[in-house]
A tleap script that builds the chain and sets N, CA, C and O, in Angstrom:
source leaprc.protein.ff14SB
mol = sequence {
  NMET ARG GLU VAL VAL PHE ARG VAL VAL GLY
  GLU GLY ARG GLY GLN LEU GLU ALA GLN ALA
  GLU THR LEU PRO ILE ARG ILE THR ALA PRO
  ASN LEU GLU GLU LEU GLN HIE GLU ALA ARG
  GLU ALA LEU ILE GLU HIE LEU GLY PRO ALA
  HIE CYS THR TYR ARG VAL ARG VAL ARG ARG
  CYS SER THR GLN PRO GLU SER LEU ILE ARG
  PRO LEU GLN ARG GLN GLN VAL PRO ARG CPRO
}
set mol.1.N position { 133.188 35.964 103.420 }
set mol.1.CA position { 132.613 36.346 102.149 }
set mol.1.C position { 131.189 35.805 102.056 }
set mol.1.O position { 130.930 34.648 102.384 }
set mol.2.N position { 130.289 36.641 101.613 }
set mol.2.CA position { 128.900 36.220 101.433 }
set mol.2.C position { 128.713 35.619 100.050 }
set mol.2.O position { 129.570 35.751 99.177 }
set mol.3.N position { 127.577 34.957 99.867 }
set mol.3.CA position { 127.331 34.245 98.618 }
set mol.3.C position { 125.920 34.520 98.130 }
set mol.3.O position { 124.978 34.575 98.920 }
set mol.4.N position { 125.782 34.692 96.830 }
set mol.4.CA position { 124.470 34.813 96.199 }
set mol.4.C position { 124.339 33.643 95.235 }
set mol.4.O position { 125.168 33.466 94.342 }
set mol.5.N position { 123.294 32.848 95.421 }
set mol.5.CA position { 123.056 31.689 94.570 }
set mol.5.C position { 121.939 32.025 93.602 }
set mol.5.O position { 120.859 32.456 94.005 }
set mol.6.N position { 122.208 31.822 92.317 }
set mol.6.CA position { 121.199 31.991 91.277 }
set mol.6.C position { 120.768 30.608 90.832 }
set mol.6.O position { 121.605 29.801 90.427 }
set mol.7.N position { 119.490 30.322 90.901 }
set mol.7.CA position { 118.937 29.045 90.454 }
set mol.7.C position { 118.373 29.220 89.051 }
set mol.7.O position { 117.629 30.166 88.789 }
set mol.8.N position { 118.727 28.310 88.150 }
set mol.8.CA position { 118.169 28.331 86.803 }
set mol.8.C position { 116.724 27.874 86.914 }
set mol.8.O position { 116.447 26.744 87.315 }
set mol.9.N position { 115.800 28.771 86.551 }
set mol.9.CA position { 114.381 28.468 86.687 }
set mol.9.C position { 113.712 28.207 85.352 }
set mol.9.O position { 112.586 27.711 85.309 }
set mol.10.N position { 114.388 28.531 84.265 }
set mol.10.CA position { 113.804 28.303 82.948 }
set mol.10.C position { 114.872 28.071 81.905 }
set mol.10.O position { 115.888 28.766 81.863 }
set mol.11.N position { 114.623 27.075 81.059 }
set mol.11.CA position { 115.537 26.785 79.963 }
set mol.11.C position { 114.731 26.691 78.688 }
set mol.11.O position { 113.919 25.782 78.512 }
set mol.12.N position { 114.963 27.636 77.806 }
set mol.12.CA position { 114.308 27.619 76.510 }
set mol.12.C position { 115.346 27.385 75.436 }
set mol.12.O position { 116.515 27.143 75.733 }
set mol.13.N position { 114.934 27.456 74.225 }
set mol.13.CA position { 115.847 27.250 73.098 }
set mol.13.C position { 116.857 28.395 73.046 }
set mol.13.O position { 116.526 29.505 72.628 }
set mol.14.N position { 118.082 28.121 73.469 }
set mol.14.CA position { 119.134 29.130 73.456 }
set mol.14.C position { 118.970 30.221 74.495 }
set mol.14.O position { 119.543 31.300 74.342 }
set mol.15.N position { 118.213 29.974 75.536 }
set mol.15.CA position { 117.983 30.995 76.562 }
set mol.15.C position { 117.838 30.343 77.933 }
set mol.15.O position { 117.018 29.442 78.113 }
set mol.16.N position { 118.634 30.797 78.901 }
set mol.16.CA position { 118.523 30.358 80.283 }
set mol.16.C position { 118.044 31.523 81.123 }
set mol.16.O position { 118.423 32.669 80.878 }
set mol.17.N position { 117.218 31.240 82.105 }
set mol.17.CA position { 116.720 32.276 83.007 }
set mol.17.C position { 116.996 31.833 84.430 }
set mol.17.O position { 116.746 30.682 84.789 }
set mol.18.N position { 117.516 32.756 85.250 }
set mol.18.CA position { 117.865 32.423 86.628 }
set mol.18.C position { 117.326 33.484 87.579 }
set mol.18.O position { 117.156 34.646 87.209 }
set mol.19.N position { 117.061 33.059 88.808 }
set mol.19.CA position { 116.537 33.922 89.862 }
set mol.19.C position { 117.443 33.787 91.074 }
set mol.19.O position { 117.789 32.676 91.475 }
set mol.20.N position { 117.831 34.929 91.664 }
set mol.20.CA position { 118.627 34.892 92.893 }
set mol.20.C position { 117.741 34.393 94.027 }
set mol.20.O position { 116.566 34.752 94.110 }
set mol.21.N position { 118.309 33.562 94.899 }
set mol.21.CA position { 117.532 33.008 96.002 }
set mol.21.C position { 117.223 34.046 97.073 }
set mol.21.O position { 116.137 34.024 97.652 }
set mol.22.N position { 118.155 34.950 97.346 }
set mol.22.CA position { 117.982 35.869 98.466 }
set mol.22.C position { 117.773 37.324 98.062 }
set mol.22.O position { 117.440 38.153 98.909 }
set mol.23.N position { 117.958 37.646 96.800 }
set mol.23.CA position { 117.792 39.020 96.328 }
set mol.23.C position { 116.768 39.064 95.206 }
set mol.23.O position { 116.556 38.058 94.529 }
set mol.24.N position { 116.130 40.205 94.996 }
set mol.24.CA position { 115.135 40.306 93.926 }
set mol.24.C position { 115.794 40.566 92.564 }
set mol.24.O position { 115.584 41.615 91.955 }
set mol.25.N position { 116.585 39.607 92.101 }
set mol.25.CA position { 117.306 39.746 90.835 }
set mol.25.C position { 116.949 38.563 89.941 }
set mol.25.O position { 117.021 37.409 90.361 }
set mol.26.N position { 116.563 38.866 88.697 }
set mol.26.CA position { 116.271 37.844 87.690 }
set mol.26.C position { 117.089 38.188 86.456 }
set mol.26.O position { 117.114 39.339 86.021 }
set mol.27.N position { 117.766 37.176 85.886 }
set mol.27.CA position { 118.642 37.405 84.740 }
set mol.27.C position { 118.384 36.369 83.651 }
set mol.27.O position { 117.823 35.306 83.918 }
set mol.28.N position { 118.795 36.684 82.422 }
set mol.28.CA position { 118.702 35.748 81.304 }
set mol.28.C position { 119.989 35.817 80.494 }
set mol.28.O position { 120.655 36.851 80.446 }
set mol.29.N position { 120.329 34.692 79.854 }
set mol.29.CA position { 121.520 34.621 79.004 }
set mol.29.C position { 121.407 33.374 78.122 }
set mol.29.O position { 120.631 32.467 78.424 }
set mol.30.N position { 122.181 33.328 77.032 }
set mol.30.CA position { 122.098 32.182 76.121 }
set mol.30.C position { 122.796 30.911 76.612 }
set mol.30.O position { 122.461 29.821 76.149 }
set mol.31.N position { 123.769 31.022 77.548 }
set mol.31.CA position { 124.463 29.832 78.049 }
set mol.31.C position { 124.921 30.075 79.485 }
set mol.31.O position { 124.786 31.182 80.007 }
set mol.32.N position { 125.462 29.034 80.122 }
set mol.32.CA position { 125.858 29.141 81.532 }
set mol.32.C position { 126.996 30.131 81.756 }
set mol.32.O position { 127.012 30.842 82.761 }
set mol.33.N position { 127.940 30.180 80.836 }
set mol.33.CA position { 129.062 31.109 80.987 }
set mol.33.C position { 128.564 32.555 80.971 }
set mol.33.O position { 128.979 33.369 81.795 }
set mol.34.N position { 127.679 32.866 80.034 }
set mol.34.CA position { 127.111 34.217 79.957 }
set mol.34.C position { 126.203 34.495 81.156 }
set mol.34.O position { 126.126 35.628 81.633 }
set mol.35.N position { 125.518 33.455 81.640 }
set mol.35.CA position { 124.647 33.616 82.800 }
set mol.35.C position { 125.468 34.015 84.029 }
set mol.35.O position { 125.034 34.847 84.826 }
set mol.36.N position { 126.639 33.425 84.177 }
set mol.36.CA position { 127.538 33.779 85.277 }
set mol.36.C position { 127.957 35.251 85.161 }
set mol.36.O position { 127.980 35.979 86.154 }
set mol.37.N position { 128.283 35.672 83.953 }
set mol.37.CA position { 128.677 37.060 83.723 }
set mol.37.C position { 127.517 38.012 84.015 }
set mol.37.O position { 127.705 39.042 84.661 }
set mol.38.N position { 126.327 37.669 83.543 }
set mol.38.CA position { 125.148 38.504 83.786 }
set mol.38.C position { 124.809 38.580 85.275 }
set mol.38.O position { 124.362 39.618 85.762 }
set mol.39.N position { 125.021 37.484 85.987 }
set mol.39.CA position { 124.775 37.469 87.431 }
set mol.39.C position { 125.689 38.466 88.135 }
set mol.39.O position { 125.251 39.211 89.011 }
set mol.40.N position { 126.955 38.473 87.747 }
set mol.40.CA position { 127.914 39.416 88.348 }
set mol.40.C position { 127.528 40.855 88.010 }
set mol.40.O position { 127.562 41.721 88.884 }
set mol.41.N position { 127.165 41.119 86.767 }
set mol.41.CA position { 126.766 42.470 86.357 }
set mol.41.C position { 125.514 42.929 87.115 }
set mol.41.O position { 125.434 44.081 87.542 }
set mol.42.N position { 124.544 42.033 87.281 }
set mol.42.CA position { 123.312 42.376 88.006 }
set mol.42.C position { 123.618 42.662 89.472 }
set mol.42.O position { 123.010 43.545 90.076 }
set mol.43.N position { 124.551 41.921 90.035 }
set mol.43.CA position { 124.947 42.139 91.425 }
set mol.43.C position { 125.631 43.498 91.586 }
set mol.43.O position { 125.410 44.185 92.583 }
set mol.44.N position { 126.449 43.886 90.626 }
set mol.44.CA position { 127.100 45.194 90.655 }
set mol.44.C position { 126.054 46.304 90.619 }
set mol.44.O position { 126.149 47.282 91.360 }
set mol.45.N position { 125.057 46.143 89.752 }
set mol.45.CA position { 123.980 47.144 89.674 }
set mol.45.C position { 123.173 47.215 90.967 }
set mol.45.O position { 122.821 48.301 91.428 }
set mol.46.N position { 122.883 46.055 91.547 }
set mol.46.CA position { 122.021 45.999 92.723 }
set mol.46.C position { 122.724 46.472 94.000 }
set mol.46.O position { 122.122 47.172 94.814 }
set mol.47.N position { 124.003 46.092 94.181 }
set mol.47.CA position { 124.700 46.370 95.432 }
set mol.47.C position { 125.728 47.492 95.347 }
set mol.47.O position { 126.156 48.016 96.375 }
set mol.48.N position { 126.125 47.861 94.144 }
set mol.48.CA position { 127.152 48.895 94.012 }
set mol.48.C position { 128.504 48.381 94.469 }
set mol.48.O position { 128.835 47.224 94.207 }
set mol.49.N position { 129.302 49.211 95.150 }
set mol.49.CA position { 130.648 48.804 95.562 }
set mol.49.C position { 130.672 47.582 96.490 }
set mol.49.O position { 131.695 46.902 96.572 }
set mol.50.N position { 129.590 47.296 97.177 }
set mol.50.CA position { 129.555 46.155 98.095 }
set mol.50.C position { 129.552 44.819 97.354 }
set mol.50.O position { 129.669 43.772 97.990 }
set mol.51.N position { 129.419 44.828 96.020 }
set mol.51.CA position { 129.381 43.574 95.264 }
set mol.51.C position { 130.667 42.773 95.426 }
set mol.51.O position { 130.661 41.559 95.223 }
set mol.52.N position { 131.753 43.418 95.783 }
set mol.52.CA position { 133.050 42.732 95.942 }
set mol.52.C position { 133.049 41.737 97.091 }
set mol.52.O position { 133.885 40.835 97.123 }
set mol.53.N position { 132.131 41.882 98.030 }
set mol.53.CA position { 132.106 40.993 99.188 }
set mol.53.C position { 131.218 39.771 98.954 }
set mol.53.O position { 130.982 38.997 99.882 }
set mol.54.N position { 130.721 39.586 97.724 }
set mol.54.CA position { 129.821 38.475 97.404 }
set mol.54.C position { 130.449 37.537 96.389 }
set mol.54.O position { 131.114 37.973 95.450 }
set mol.55.N position { 130.233 36.258 96.588 }
set mol.55.CA position { 130.594 35.235 95.614 }
set mol.55.C position { 129.307 34.862 94.866 }
set mol.55.O position { 128.252 34.711 95.483 }
set mol.56.N position { 129.393 34.716 93.565 }
set mol.56.CA position { 128.234 34.370 92.742 }
set mol.56.C position { 128.310 32.901 92.360 }
set mol.56.O position { 129.344 32.422 91.895 }
set mol.57.N position { 127.208 32.193 92.561 }
set mol.57.CA position { 127.095 30.794 92.135 }
set mol.57.C position { 125.832 30.640 91.310 }
set mol.57.O position { 124.788 31.200 91.642 }
set mol.58.N position { 125.937 29.872 90.224 }
set mol.58.CA position { 124.785 29.569 89.378 }
set mol.58.C position { 124.557 28.076 89.466 }
set mol.58.O position { 125.473 27.287 89.232 }
set mol.59.N position { 123.331 27.684 89.805 }
set mol.59.CA position { 123.006 26.263 89.958 }
set mol.59.C position { 121.794 25.910 89.125 }
set mol.59.O position { 120.822 26.661 89.043 }
set mol.60.N position { 121.881 24.757 88.519 }
set mol.60.CA position { 120.726 24.227 87.788 }
set mol.60.C position { 119.919 23.354 88.727 }
set mol.60.O position { 120.484 22.592 89.511 }
set mol.61.N position { 118.608 23.461 88.653 }
set mol.61.CA position { 117.724 22.602 89.444 }
set mol.61.C position { 117.597 21.268 88.722 }
set mol.61.O position { 117.665 21.208 87.494 }
set mol.62.N position { 117.416 20.222 89.475 }
set mol.62.CA position { 117.205 18.909 88.887 }
set mol.62.C position { 115.884 18.903 88.134 }
set mol.62.O position { 114.895 19.462 88.608 }
set mol.63.N position { 115.862 18.269 86.954 }
set mol.63.CA position { 114.626 18.209 86.177 }
set mol.63.C position { 113.690 17.129 86.695 }
set mol.63.O position { 112.488 17.182 86.434 }
set mol.64.N position { 114.212 16.156 87.419 }
set mol.64.CA position { 113.400 15.109 88.003 }
set mol.64.C position { 113.282 15.323 89.499 }
set mol.64.O position { 114.243 15.755 90.136 }
set mol.65.N position { 112.112 15.028 90.077 }
set mol.65.CA position { 112.014 15.061 91.530 }
set mol.65.C position { 112.949 14.018 92.125 }
set mol.65.O position { 113.160 12.960 91.532 }
set mol.66.N position { 113.505 14.309 93.284 }
set mol.66.CA position { 114.469 13.402 93.904 }
set mol.66.C position { 113.891 12.018 94.158 }
set mol.66.O position { 114.629 11.033 94.147 }
set mol.67.N position { 112.587 11.926 94.385 }
set mol.67.CA position { 111.987 10.630 94.674 }
set mol.67.C position { 112.055 9.699 93.469 }
set mol.67.O position { 111.963 8.482 93.636 }
set mol.68.N position { 112.216 10.241 92.246 }
set mol.68.CA position { 112.291 9.408 91.051 }
set mol.68.C position { 113.724 9.004 90.710 }
set mol.68.O position { 113.936 8.161 89.839 }
set mol.69.N position { 114.691 9.586 91.374 }
set mol.69.CA position { 116.079 9.256 91.103 }
set mol.69.C position { 116.455 8.048 91.944 }
set mol.69.O position { 116.362 8.080 93.172 }
set mol.70.N position { 116.875 6.998 91.283 }
set mol.70.CA position { 117.198 5.757 91.969 }
set mol.70.C position { 118.707 5.514 91.906 }
set mol.70.O position { 119.343 5.847 90.906 }
set mol.71.N position { 119.289 4.936 92.964 }
set mol.71.CA position { 120.717 4.616 92.916 }
set mol.71.C position { 120.985 3.482 91.928 }
set mol.71.O position { 120.111 2.658 91.655 }
set mol.72.N position { 122.183 3.455 91.407 }
set mol.72.CA position { 122.593 2.422 90.470 }
set mol.72.C position { 122.604 1.070 91.172 }
set mol.72.O position { 123.181 0.930 92.251 }
set mol.73.N position { 121.966 0.074 90.560 }
set mol.73.CA position { 121.926 -1.277 91.115 }
set mol.73.C position { 123.124 -2.070 90.625 }
set mol.73.O position { 123.345 -2.171 89.418 }
set mol.74.N position { 123.886 -2.624 91.521 }
set mol.74.CA position { 125.035 -3.449 91.142 }
set mol.74.C position { 124.583 -4.892 90.985 }
set mol.74.O position { 123.795 -5.407 91.779 }
set mol.75.N position { 125.096 -5.527 89.952 }
set mol.75.CA position { 124.759 -6.928 89.700 }
set mol.75.C position { 125.891 -7.806 90.190 }
set mol.75.O position { 127.067 -7.455 90.097 }
set mol.76.N position { 125.501 -8.966 90.718 }
set mol.76.CA position { 126.484 -9.949 91.183 }
set mol.76.C position { 127.112 -10.625 89.960 }
set mol.76.O position { 126.404 -11.070 89.056 }
set mol.77.N position { 128.416 -10.696 89.941 }
set mol.77.CA position { 129.132 -11.387 88.862 }
set mol.77.C position { 129.454 -12.792 89.356 }
set mol.77.O position { 130.092 -12.945 90.397 }
set mol.78.N position { 129.018 -13.835 88.616 }
set mol.78.CA position { 129.308 -15.203 89.063 }
set mol.78.C position { 130.805 -15.472 89.043 }
set mol.78.O position { 131.501 -15.069 88.111 }
set mol.79.N position { 131.299 -16.152 90.069 }
set mol.79.CA position { 132.717 -16.491 90.157 }
set mol.79.C position { 132.971 -17.813 89.434 }
set mol.79.O position { 132.158 -18.734 89.517 }
set mol.80.N position { 134.089 -17.906 88.733 }
set mol.80.CA position { 134.378 -19.170 88.009 }
set mol.80.C position { 134.801 -20.297 88.923 }
set mol.80.O position { 135.071 -21.403 88.455 }
savepdb mol mol.pdb
quit
């Protein structure tokens, strides 16, 4: 089974926008659940009957660059 990944590229007030990584498809919806539905509908329009052989995934991009994300620091607990 093939896969089409939609990356969320814009988040506005009550509106999400996503772009397919490998296909020229851009979609919008008010929430993630609707975005998933819109992604499937757009795939049906774009591929026709072949849409059944594709899995749809919607992913949000991290808002922070990875270099700014730090691992949790554990503190030593003094033993009694």
